[in-house]
MARPA-58384 format. One line per 2 residues: number of its first residue (from 0); for each residue z, y, x of C-alpha. Coordinates in Angstrom, 3 decimals, padded with zeros to 6 digits. Each point is the difference from the previous one (the first is absolute). Example, Ala and Ser with C-alpha at 12.3 -4.5 7.8 and 13.67 -1.06 7.14 Angstrom:
0) 007.800/-004.500/012.300  -000.660/003.440/001.370
END
This chain:
0) -019.731/032.014/-015.357  002.060/-001.866/002.733
2) 001.477/002.210/002.881  -000.831/-000.860/003.796
4) 002.795/-002.341/000.191  -000.348/-001.633/-002.933
6) -003.757/-000.987/001.015  002.394/-001.169/003.141
8) 002.213/-002.458/-001.766  -003.757/-001.554/-002.085
10) -001.810/-000.212/003.418  003.649/-002.061/001.344
12) 000.616/-001.881/-002.675  -003.006/-001.723/000.138
14) -000.639/000.274/003.878  -000.005/-004.192/000.734
16) 000.876/-000.520/003.277  -002.860/-002.161/001.485
18) -000.002/002.184/002.771  003.125/-001.587/000.904
20) 001.652/003.022/001.077  003.692/000.736/000.815
22) 001.037/002.448/-002.988  003.353/001.327/-000.252
24) 001.130/-001.464/002.645  -000.314/-003.636/-000.842
26) -003.457/-002.199/-000.360  -001.596/-001.247/-003.282
28) -001.516/-002.911/-001.253  -003.827/000.422/000.141
30) -000.270/-000.571/-004.162  002.884/001.986/-001.073
32) 000.449/004.006/-001.150  002.466/002.299/-001.274
34) 000.525/000.417/-003.564  -000.343/003.671/-000.997
36) 000.145/001.294/003.001  003.083/-001.787/001.785
38) 001.135/-003.273/001.116  001.428/-002.068/-002.753
40) 003.008/-000.865/002.058  001.194/001.479/003.200
42) 003.144/-000.780/001.157  000.850/002.793/003.539
44) 002.962/-000.915/002.404  002.079/-001.770/-001.904
46) 003.131/-000.979/001.132  002.994/-002.202/-001.850
48) 003.143/-000.650/002.331  003.304/-001.497/-001.836
50) 003.464/001.703/-000.008  001.960/-003.517/000.930
52) 003.382/-001.160/001.506  -000.088/-001.250/003.588
54) -000.528/-003.583/000.171  002.400/000.573/004.016
56) 002.498/001.500/-001.733  003.242/-001.806/000.599
58) 001.894/001.558/-002.442  -001.288/-000.989/-004.024
60) 002.043/003.143/-000.907  -000.778/002.741/002.534
62) -003.802/-001.135/000.181  -002.355/002.727/000.501
64) -003.769/000.518/-001.650  -002.904/000.571/002.146
66) -003.436/000.090/-001.456  -002.070/-002.829/001.192
68) -004.069/001.437/000.151  -002.017/-002.783/-001.712
70) -004.109/002.433/-000.302  -000.390/002.127/002.274
72) -002.869/003.405/-000.921  -002.078/-002.232/-001.749
74) -002.639/001.289/-001.345  -002.553/-002.024/-001.849
76) -002.581/000.472/-003.137  -002.190/-001.727/-002.401
78) -003.008/001.191/-001.968  -001.946/-001.363/-002.979
80) -002.427/-002.139/-000.218  002.216/-001.965/003.396
82) 002.356/-002.203/000.762  002.562/000.229/003.233
84) 001.566/-002.516/000.843  003.244/000.325/001.972
86) 000.735/-003.618/001.932  002.915/-000.877/002.268
88) 002.744/-001.863/000.137  003.193/-000.263/-002.439
90) 002.733/002.730/001.156  -002.856/002.275/001.126
92) 000.093/002.645/-002.162  -002.669/-001.211/-002.511
94) 002.299/000.180/-003.770  001.900/002.899/000.834
96) -003.347/001.916/000.322  -001.168/-001.196/-003.969
98) 003.566/000.494/-000.867  -000.388/003.522/001.505
100) -003.087/000.864/-001.444  001.323/-001.132/-003.472
102) 003.203/002.344/000.163  002.468/-003.035/-000.001
104) 002.837/000.975/002.690  002.895/-001.261/000.826
106) 002.816/001.958/-000.502  000.611/000.307/003.929
108) -003.274/000.502/000.925  -000.751/003.654/002.208
110) -004.241/000.371/-001.040  -001.522/002.748/001.258
112) -004.112/-000.043/000.275  -002.290/001.534/-002.637
114) -001.471/-002.612/-003.097  -002.829/001.691/-001.722
116) -001.924/-001.487/-002.662  -003.209/001.029/-001.783
118) -000.151/003.281/002.131  004.011/000.771/-000.890
120) 003.418/-000.248/002.093  002.329/-001.994/-001.237
122) 003.799/-000.533/-000.050  001.778/-003.705/-000.933
124) 000.180/001.717/-003.774  -003.892/000.241/-000.660
126) -000.329/-003.470/002.004  002.096/-001.586/-002.731
128) -002.575/001.572/-002.647  -003.012/-000.911/001.163
130) 001.416/-003.447/000.997  -001.422/-002.427/-003.153
132) -002.602/002.226/-000.896  -001.633/001.756/003.418
134) 000.822/-002.142/001.701  000.557/-003.983/-000.837
136) 002.059/-002.386/002.391  000.186/-003.438/001.014
138) 003.245/-001.256/001.306  000.393/-002.342/002.680
140) 002.696/-001.836/-002.089  -000.328/-001.391/-003.067
142) 003.863/000.273/-000.902  -001.108/003.660/-001.141
144) -001.349/-001.723/-003.366  002.902/000.858/-002.640
146) 001.606/-003.137/-000.863  000.872/000.678/-003.847
148) -003.327/001.542/-000.112  -003.237/-002.786/-001.840
150) -002.633/000.353/003.397  -002.485/001.416/-002.876
152) 002.014/003.266/-001.192  001.099/000.550/003.643
154) -004.278/000.290/000.628  -000.738/001.802/-003.263
156) 002.801/002.692/001.539  000.800/003.025/-003.221
158) -002.879/000.664/-002.042  -000.695/003.702/-000.826
160) -001.067/-001.315/-004.028  -000.949/-002.486/-001.858
162) -003.474/000.505/001.013  001.042/-000.307/003.391
164) 001.864/-002.606/-000.010  -003.025/-001.947/-000.934
166) -001.836/001.284/002.172  002.774/-001.637/003.147
168) 000.672/-003.710/-001.942  -003.398/-000.466/000.024
170) -000.498/000.966/003.689  002.887/-001.421/000.723
172) -001.437/-003.456/-001.713  -003.520/000.300/002.202
174) 001.646/000.790/002.869  002.787/-003.852/-000.612
176) -003.135/-001.212/-000.431  -001.945/001.246/003.095
178) 002.553/-001.507/002.068  000.702/-003.316/-001.685
180) 002.526/001.026/-001.702  000.373/-002.246/-003.792
182) 000.429/002.351/-003.217  003.743/-000.930/-000.518
184) 000.731/000.852/003.381  001.021/003.868/-001.329
186) 002.488/-001.748/-002.495  001.820/-002.015/003.771
188) 002.982/001.962/001.797  -000.142/000.268/004.115
190) 001.822/-002.796/000.185  -002.439/-002.852/-001.798
192) -002.160/001.151/002.242  -001.751/-001.642/003.686
194) 000.188/002.761/003.001  -003.573/-000.161/-000.413
196) 000.158/001.086/-003.893  002.011/002.869/000.502
198) -002.008/001.603/003.063  -002.716/000.287/-002.507
200) 001.947/001.408/-002.548  000.868/002.063/002.914
202) -003.864/001.782/000.746  -000.874/-000.885/-004.267
204) 003.291/003.145/-000.067  -002.223/001.631/002.537
206) -003.218/000.312/-001.793  000.961/000.485/-003.642
208) -000.149/003.812/000.717  -003.156/002.136/001.484
210) 002.154/001.007/002.663  -001.536/002.402/003.442
212) 001.843/-002.890/002.591  001.280/-002.842/000.142
214) 002.427/-001.111/003.082  000.172/-003.093/000.314
216) 002.867/-001.535/002.586  -000.862/-003.668/000.590
218) -001.859/-000.752/-002.987  -001.063/-003.756/000.394
220) 002.834/-002.108/001.221  000.410/-003.136/-002.563
222) -003.514/000.295/-001.174  -002.624/-003.326/001.008
224) -003.051/001.428/001.464  -002.111/000.718/-002.720
226) 002.671/002.034/-001.921  000.697/001.842/003.214
228) -003.421/000.466/000.764  -000.728/000.975/-003.779
230) 003.050/002.421/000.634  -001.372/001.884/002.607
232) -003.735/-000.158/-001.048  001.427/002.847/-003.390
234) 001.803/001.747/002.582  -003.412/000.557/001.833
236) -001.328/000.853/-002.840  002.532/002.519/-001.646
238) -000.801/001.305/003.622  -003.832/000.031/-000.918
240) 000.821/001.343/-003.005  001.267/003.243/001.457
242) 003.656/-000.621/000.403  002.161/-000.437/002.869
244) 001.844/-002.996/001.592  002.486/000.205/002.457
246) 000.313/-003.806/000.816  003.896/-000.739/001.544
248) -000.579/-003.853/001.829  001.202/-001.985/003.095
250) -003.769/-001.905/-000.084  -001.952/001.233/002.186
252) -003.168/-002.365/-001.617  000.807/001.748/-003.449
254) -000.542/003.466/001.362  -003.193/-001.187/001.951
256) -001.233/-001.177/-003.509  000.245/002.674/-002.283
258) 001.193/003.345/001.686  -002.058/002.897/001.533
260) 002.626/001.227/002.320  002.848/-001.794/001.707
262) 002.888/001.703/001.131  002.401/-002.628/002.655
264) 003.510/001.021/-000.047  002.824/-001.109/001.515
266) 003.690/001.511/000.563  -000.525/002.770/-002.417
268) -003.566/001.053/001.438  -003.297/000.015/-000.433
270) -001.313/-001.087/003.431  -003.493/-000.436/-000.832
272) -002.357/000.446/-002.669  -003.358/000.187/-001.063
274) -003.677/-001.584/-001.790  000.665/-003.921/-000.347
276) -002.365/-000.683/002.171  001.299/002.712/003.056
278) 002.989/-002.257/-000.304  -000.400/-003.508/-000.670
280) -003.547/000.633/003.123  001.464/002.497/002.171
282) 003.936/-000.245/-000.118  001.429/002.259/002.432
284) 004.284/-000.299/-000.300  001.576/-002.899/001.260
286) 001.773/-000.744/-003.746  -003.614/-000.204/-001.818
288) -001.058/-002.281/003.067  003.649/-001.927/-000.860
290) -000.941/-000.091/-003.628  -003.448/-001.459/000.006
292) 000.494/-002.428/002.705  002.470/-001.765/-002.403
294) -003.137/-000.743/-002.449  -000.559/-003.645/-000.166
296) -003.370/000.562/000.362  000.278/001.192/003.324
298) 001.472/-003.456/001.006  -000.445/-001.916/002.772
300) -000.309/-003.953/-000.492  002.768/-001.781/000.503
302) 002.014/003.577/001.213  003.002/001.229/-001.485
304) -000.763/003.445/-002.695  000.962/003.094/002.034
306) 003.515/001.420/-001.079  001.438/003.771/001.154
308) 002.449/-001.083/002.679  003.459/001.877/-000.589
310) 001.295/001.959/-003.587  -000.548/003.877/-001.609
312) 002.217/002.325/001.671  003.214/000.589/-001.535
314) 000.581/003.101/-002.309  002.801/000.885/001.361
316) -001.263/000.562/003.378  -001.330/003.194/001.480
318) -003.638/-001.322/000.776  -001.667/002.056/002.671
320) -003.419/-000.314/000.542  -002.951/-002.863/-001.902
322) 002.356/-001.913/-002.035  -002.330/-003.227/000.669
324) 000.513/000.077/004.148  003.267/-002.515/-000.055
326) -002.709/-001.959/-001.680  -002.908/000.900/001.838
328) -000.916/-002.000/003.167  -002.678/002.189/000.668
330) 002.713/002.944/000.248  -000.149/003.074/001.620
332) 002.905/001.470/002.022  -000.593/003.183/-001.958
334) -000.037/-002.413/-002.881  004.248/-000.514/-000.313
336) 000.265/004.318/000.989  -001.940/002.255/-002.249
338) -001.790/-000.797/-003.019  -003.883/-000.002/000.089
340) -002.158/002.446/-002.111  -002.207/-000.591/-002.153
342) -003.185/-000.724/002.302  -003.918/000.311/-001.924
344) -002.488/-002.771/000.491  -002.670/001.137/-002.410
346) -000.467/002.561/-002.499  002.161/-002.315/-002.661
348) 002.277/-002.479/001.648  003.044/000.765/002.545
350) 002.957/-001.385/001.762  003.056/000.380/001.185
352) 000.288/-001.369/003.431  -000.072/001.373/003.749
354) -002.459/-002.714/000.870  -002.602/002.806/-001.407
356) 001.048/002.627/002.678  -002.782/000.487/002.271
358) 002.330/-000.020/002.485  001.334/-003.874/-000.734
360) -001.086/-003.472/001.366  -003.010/-001.299/-001.646
362) 002.142/-003.191/-002.375  -002.477/-002.280/-001.399
364) 001.024/-001.532/-003.646  001.480/-003.743/000.175
366) -003.161/-001.856/000.587  -000.075/-001.960/-003.228
368) -000.765/002.325/-001.828  -003.488/000.377/000.874
370) -000.175/-003.132/-002.557  -000.522/003.058/-002.482
372) -002.905/000.729/000.774  -000.645/-003.663/-001.236
374) 000.876/000.928/-003.172  -001.779/001.889/-003.015
376) -000.311/003.640/000.015  001.455/001.411/-003.192
378) 003.554/-002.118/000.052  -001.283/-002.640/-001.520
380) 002.087/-002.337/002.344  -000.588/-003.468/-002.434
382) -002.770/-000.896/002.240  002.040/-000.263/003.266
END
C-alpha cells in the first residue's frame, strides 16, 4: 500500500499543467507533465566560468589568470512530453549549457550549481554514464563523427549481444530510409558525405537508442526545408511520446514552430521565458523584441531588415547591470547600474527587465512588432 509520500508522487506524476501555474519557481507547457513525480531535467543556479590568462597582460610569461564568467545563476527545466527551446545569438552560452547538461567540461572550467535528471542529483561522472543512453545528443558540428569509422557502424553503436546487434542494424536502416539516405550510405565514411547527409546521420545517431531526453544543439543547419521540417517533426513526436527535448538554436522561428516553451538567452543569462504564444505575442525583454524584429516576416517592403546594433559584451570585462543595455535603444539609467531581477508577467511568463518594474516609465515595443498579430497563431510563420 502506498504511503502518503508515494501518493503525493503519483499525483504529481499524473499532473498535467493545464492550469499553467508556476511550479518549483518556473513555468510549464500546458501539455507537459512530470515523469515519476519530478522533473525529467532540472538545472538550478548553474554558473560556468573559465580560468584563463588575462589578454590585457603585456608580459606573456608573467601573465596572470582570471576567472571569466560565461553562465551565471541559470535555472531551466524540461519535463516529459515537452520541448524546451533555448534561443539566442551565437556566443550567448547556449552550447555551453548543452555541454553542462551532458557533463562535458573543459579542464579549465569552474562549474557550480545543481543538475537533476529523473529525480537524481548528478555530477560530471554520472552525467557521462547517462550520455548516449538516457540522454542523447545531437551535436552542432558534423566534425563529431569519427572520420575513421563507417557511418552505419557509428549510428548502430555497441551491441550487447547478437539480437541487440540485429535490432540496432534494423533501426539504423529504417532511420536512414526515413531521412532519405540510400542503403549504400551506411558503408561510407564521413568525408564522403555532404553536409546535409552528415547532419542526418547525427540525427539518426540520437534516435537509434531509446533515450529519455534529447539535447539537440542546432540540429537543422545544412538540411533543406523538407528534411528540416521532418527532423523537427521527429523531435515533436519524441516529446509527444513522453520524452523530453532541450532544443538549442539561434533560430527563433524554428523554435516557435515546434517548442512548448521558449527561453531567450543573452550573455549567459535567461532574460525571458514563457510559452511560445507568450514570448511571441507578448514579448517583454528588449532583446526578445530585437530577435523578433529580425524575422523576415516582419519586414516592410522597401526597407532594410532590422539588425541589432552594437556587439555582444566582452566576457573578459565585468558586466554591470543589464548586459543588453549598451545595445538597447530603450535602456533606462538603472539598466547600466543594476542587474534586473525576474518580474512575473503571468504564472508562466517572466522576464529579467527593469521595464516591468512598477516604478519604470512605460515604454512600448517597437511599432513594427504589431505586425506579429497579422501572423498565424501557434508559431506558423509560413504565411506571414
